[in-house]
C-alpha positions, 0 to 999 in steps of 0.5 A, spaced: 579 471 484 571 474 483 567 471 478 563 475 473 557 480 476 551 477 476 546 481 471 540 483 475 536 486 469 531 479 468 531 479 476 529 487 476 523 486 470 521 480 475 520 485 480 517 490 477 511 485 475 511 483 482 510 491 483 504 490 478 500 485 482 502 489 489 498 495 486 492 491 483 491 487 489 491 493 494 487 497 489 482 492 488 481 491 496 480 499 497 475 499 491 471 494 494 469 499 500 463 502 496 460 495 494 461 491 500 458 498 504 452 496 499 451 488 500 453 487 507 452 493 511 445 497 510 443 495 517 449 498 520 446 504 523 450 510 524 457 507 524 456 505 516 463 509 514 467 506 519 465 498 518 466 500 511 473 502 512 475 496 516 476 493 510 482 497 509 484 496 516 484 489 515 489 489 509 494 494 512 494 491 519 497 485 516 504 490 515 504 491 523 503 484 524 507 481 519 512 486 517 518 484 522 516 476 520 517 477 513 524 481 513 526 475 517 523 470 512 527 474 507 534 472 511 532 465 511 529 463 505 531 468 500 528 473 496 525 469 491 521 464 495 518 469 500 515 473 494 513 465 492 510 465 499 507 471 499 503 469 493 500 463 495 498 466 501 495 472 497 491 467 493 488 464 500 485 471 501 482 471 494 479 464 496 476 467 502 473 473 498 469 468 494 467 464 500 464 470 503 460 471 497 457 464 497 456 464 505 452 470 503 449 467 498 446 461 501 446 462 509 442 468 513 447 468 518 447 475 521 450 477 528 447 482 532 452 487 535 447 492 538 440 494 537 442 498 531 447 495 528 446 487 525 452 485 520 452 478 516 457 473 518 460 473 511 462 480 512 467 478 517 469 472 512 471 478 507 475 482 512 479 475 514 480 475 507 483 482 506 488 481 512 490 474 509 491 478 502 494 483 506 499 478 509 501 476 502 503 483 499 507 484 505 511 478 504 512 480 497 514 487 499 519 485 504 523 482 499 521 486 492 523 494 495 530 492 498 531 488 492 530 494 487 534 499 491 540 494 491 540 490 484 545 495 480 542 495 474 547 499 469 544 506 468 539 506 473 539 510 481 536 506 487 530 511 486 529 511 479 528 503 480 524 505 485 520 509 480 520 505 475 517 499 479 512 505 482 510 506 474 507 498 474 505 499 481 500 505 479 498 502 472 495 496 475 492 501 481 489 506 477 485 500 472 483 496 478 477 502 480 475 501 473 475 493 474 471 493 480 466 497 477 465 496 470 468 488 469 466 485 476 460 489 478 457 490 470 458 499 470 452 499 475 450 506 476 446 504 483 449 501 488 443 498 490 443 493 484 450 490 487 450 483 487 456 480 492 456 474 488 458 477 482 465 477 485 466 469 484 468 468 478 473 474 477 476 472 483 477 465 481 480 467 475 484 472 479 486 467 484 488 461 478 493 467 475 496 468 482 498 461 483 500 461 476 505 467 477 507 463 484 510 457 480 513 461 474 517 465 480 519 459 483 523 457 477 526 463 476 533 465 477 533 471 482 540 472 484 542 473 492 545 480 492 550 480 497 551 484 503 544 486 503 541 481 509 544 479 516 547 471 517 543 467 521 549 467 526 548 474 526 542 476 526 539 483 528 534 484 533 528 489 532 530 493 537 537 494 534 534 497 527 528 500 531 534 505 535 536 507 528 533 514 528 532 515 521 529 508 520 524 509 526 522 516 523 522 513 517 517 508 519 512 513 521 513 517 515 511 511 511 505 511 516 503 517 514 505 517 507 500 510 506 495 513 510 494 519 506 495 515 499 489 511 501 485 516 505 484 520 498 484 513 493 479 509 497 475 515 501 474 520 495 469 514 493 465 515 499 466 522 500 463 524 493 457 519 494 455 521 501 457 528 501 456 530 494 450 525 492 455 523 485 454 516 482 458 510 483 461 510 476 463 518 477 466 517 483 470 511 481 472 515 475 475 520 480 479 514 484 481 511 477 484 519 475 487 520 482 491 513 481 493 515 474 495 522 476 500 517 480 502 514 474 503 519 470 508 522 476 511 516 477 513 515 470 516 522 469 520 522 476 523 516 473 527 520 469 529 525 474 536 522 476 538 528 478 533 530 483 535 528 490 530 524 494 530 529 500 528 535 494 522 531 491 520 529 498 519 536 501 517 539 494 511 534 494 508 534 501 508 542 501 504 542 494 500 536 496 498 540 503 496 546 499 492 542 494 488 539 500 487 545 503 484 548 496 480 542 496 477 543 503 476 551 501 472 549 495 469 543 497 471 540 490 474 533 489 478 535 483 483 538 487 484 531 491 485 528 484 491 532 483 495 530 489 496 524 486 502 527 482 505 529 488 504 522 492 507 518 486 514 519 488 514 519 496 514 512 497 521 511 493 524 517 497 522 515 504 524 508 503 531 510 499 533 515 505 531 511 510 535 505 507 541 509 505 548 506 507 545 501 511 548 495 508 547 488 511 541 492 515 537 493 509 532 487 509 531 488 517 530 495 516 525 494 510 521 489 514 521 495 520 519 500 515 513 496 513 510 496 520 509 503 518 504 501 512 499 500 518 497 507 517 493 505 511 489 502 516 488 507 521 488 514 518 482 512 513 479 509 519 480 514 523 477 519 517 471 515 517 470 515 524 471 522 524 466 523 517 460 519 522 461 524 527 461 530 523 456 528 518 461 528 512 468 528 509 468 535 508 473 537 514 476 531 515 481 532 509 485 536 515 487 529 517 490 528 511 494 535 511 497 533 518 500 527 515 503 531 509 506 536 514 510 530 518 513 528 511 515 534 510 519 534 517 522 527 516 524 530 508 528 536 512 530 534 518 528 527 520 532 523 515 538 527 516 543 523 520 551 524 522 557 519 519 559 515 525 566 516 527 572 512 523 572 504 525 564 503 524 561 499 520 556 504 516 554 511 516 547 511 521 546 514 527 543 511 533 
């Protein structure tokens, strides 16, 4: 006899709350770019934008380094303990932000990289903090995303649950730019007035909140979902999962998606400041409006149960490419803000297409997919290097168009798979 089916509504709500934490921390890290540039990088020579974007590079590098490790942790310790581990690591990363500010206040230790480039040692502590925060988020993502897809809450589909989680994620992502500019740095108009020690008290409070969350989650009941993980005596190798074509191409699609999302969400601030001479509060508002557009898009898409993942992905990538090209032609950032509406559905659509019918391979495949989030490190960094070489961000937005076109390919061709012959375990093609 089989027992009653578990009720996943409570765990589903827990995962949505975790998505809000993920969105808030990820966005805060991005919004620290401009203040860090002002506080730490005034002696970075002609590579100021590149060193600034290393903050995002460090954060998303953790996905590449720890993506498969976090998936194995889920298989060995379960979804709940993986989230707890991620929250504890996140608190450690926030502590490093505080230590960086304290070091900058009380020491004058600088490193000379070349005749024109000098950087404070505290800058590298901040980068380390960003990496550790990213590591914590990686562990959380490896648990939250497959759980949202697999937990059968009546009246919802997998993509709807992803989008509902995305609404929570986007809500905090939208508020984070205002939190950084208005709460942490007190609404300064001129970044020359930024004092890095202003991060200390808010970050200590945030660290305390994260630790309390880890304690609460540890005491919650988060039932295991049968058939979503491999048993320890049947561990699936990375090579096996990577050989699945739509997982492999899906990893590249997530590389492009996270890359282009962060390019706009973070670098629109540097674009507005450096190319258009706009105030910090104005460009922070642009970033907030971009994330608000993503929030609106995810809220609307959470009701679109009859629209397939494939259709959502190809239509939004086409529209995104058109909007970005208009922004390049007109040299106006407003069009980039509108792209947030399109980006809102891409994460859930790519994830769902890549994991569809993978069964017990889902968590391991999720860890492989998370490696694609290194795009959030590489594409914004590459865009900033191009901006330094070209003297501005104007034409670097064509790099974002290229990412949109790859996702269009994945929607139309790369995510399709042939059913295996009868007698095999699942419907993926190698």
